[in-house]
N, C-alpha and C positions, 0 to 999 in steps of 0.2 A: 786897093791892093789887087792887081790883076793875077789871073791864074796862068801859069807857065803852059803854053800850048804844048811844048815838047813833053811836059810831065803827063798830060792827058793822053797824048799819043803813046807813050810808053805804057800808060796804065791799060789802055785799050789792047795793045799788043800782048801784055801779060795775060789779060782775061781771055783773049782769043787763043792763046797757046795752052792755057789751062783747060778750056773747053775741048780742044783738039786732043790734048793729052787724056783727058778724061773719056772721050769717045773712043780713042784707041785702046785704052785699058779695058773699057767695057766690052769691046769687041774681042779682045785677047781672052778675057775671062769667059765669054760666052763660048768661044771656040775650044779653050781647055776644058770647059765643063762638059761639052760634047764629046770629046775624046775620053774623058775620064769616066763618064757615067755608063753603067752596063749597057751593052748593046743587046739587041734582041736578035736572035737567029733561031727562030722556032723550027723544030724538025717534025714532020707529019707523024701523027700518032701511030699511023700504020707502019711507017718505017722504023719507029722505035720499038713497036710490038714485034715486027719481023725480027729484029736483031736479039731483043730479050727472048723471044719464044725459042730462038735457035740456041742462044748461049745459057741460059739459066737452067733448063733441064739436064743438059750435059754437065753442069756443075752440081747437080742434085739440089737445085732450088725451085721454088714455085714460081713460074714466070710471071703470074698475075700480081704476086707480092712484089717482085722486083720492078714490075711495070708502074705499080703504085708508088713505089719509093722514087722512081724517075720523076712522076708528076708532082709528088710531095716536095722533092728537092728543087726542082727548077721550072716546073710548068712545061717540060720538055724544051727548054731554051738552051741550045748549045753553047751559048755565050753567057750563061748565068754565072755570076760572080759575087761572092761575099767578100768579106775581109779577109777570110782565111780558105776558101773554096772555090773550085772552078767546075764549070761544065754541067751537063745534064744530071749527073749523079752527085754533084757537089762535093767532090773529093778534095780533102786537105792534102797538102804535101807530106804530112807524115803518114796518113792513110795510103797515099799513092806509093810511097817508097817502102812501105811494109809489105807490099805484094809485087812490086816490079822494079826492075833497074831501068826502065824507059824514062826518057826526059819527061819532067812535069809539064813541059811545054806542050806535050801531046794530049794534054787534058782538055784542050780546046776542040779536038777532033771527036766528035759526038760518039762515034762507034768505038773508038779506043776507050773513051771515057766510060761508056757502059761495060765494056769488057773488063776493065780494071776495077770498076765499081762492083762487078759480080765476084771478081777474085778477092776484093776486100770482104764482101759479104761471106764468102767461103771461109775467109781468114776468122771472121767474127764467129761465124756458126761452129767451126772446129774449136775455137776457143771456149765457146759455151758448152759444146759437148764434152770437152776435156775437164769441165767443171760440173759435169752432170746437171746442166741448167739450160739446155737448149729448148726454146719455142719460138715461134715467129714474132710474138710480142717482144720478147728480150732481143731477138735478132735486130729488129727495128731500133730498139732503144741503143743497142751496141753500134749499129751503123750511124745513128744519129749523134750520140754522145762520146762513143769509143768503148770498146769492150772492157777497159780497165775502170773506167767510171762505173759501169754496170757491176762490175765485181766489188768496187768499193761500196756499192749499195746493196751488196750481199745478194746479188741476182734477184732482187725484189722489186717488181715492177712499181710497187705502192711507193717505194723510196726514191724512184727515178723521177727527176723534173718533169712535170707534165708538159707536153709539147703544145705549142700554140697553133700549129698547122692541123686543120681538119683531118686531112688524110692520116697523119700520124695519130691523131686522137682516135680515129676509127680502129687503126691497127692496134693501138694499145689497149682498146676496149674489147678486142678479140675478133674483129673483122679483118683478116689478113689479106683481103681481096677487095678494098673498097673502091676500086677503079675499074670499070669494065673495059677490057681491051677492045679495040675496034674489030678484031676478027669475030670475037663473041657477039658483038652488037650486030654484025651482018648476018650470022647464022641464026639469031634469034627472031629474025623477021618473017 
């Protein structure tokens, strides 16, 4: 019994088409993964410190504390993204809309993100003060988990979920300035 040469030709054509489709699918998946993964857009520490040092004192906040939060939240990556938050200060949509009417798309602008992050910190601070519970450790917990979560934990830091982030761990332990800003590094030499 002889093998039909037309059958072999068809089989080779199907295999070639499957290989080409597999390669095309692999290339497509690669490019989609590149566009979906968080991009890095680091901002110079000096630039972040300049903006924070200008805005935080005007809002009645310790600029070194705010600077540490920016490092803790994003490592100063303007394009930082989690499943629910954006930008240097890693603001969620609910936190954003709590303090501004500006479009959430502006969260990608690092200076706007810092400004709105500071506004949200003021909101959290005022909430804590209205419950006679303000301190910087609880402010960090309120920023990280939300002020209502902290209220539900009776404003007791021991009941708040311990953070995995080292900077937040330092803040929760009482060091509210765990990251030295660049301006302080320059003046200490």
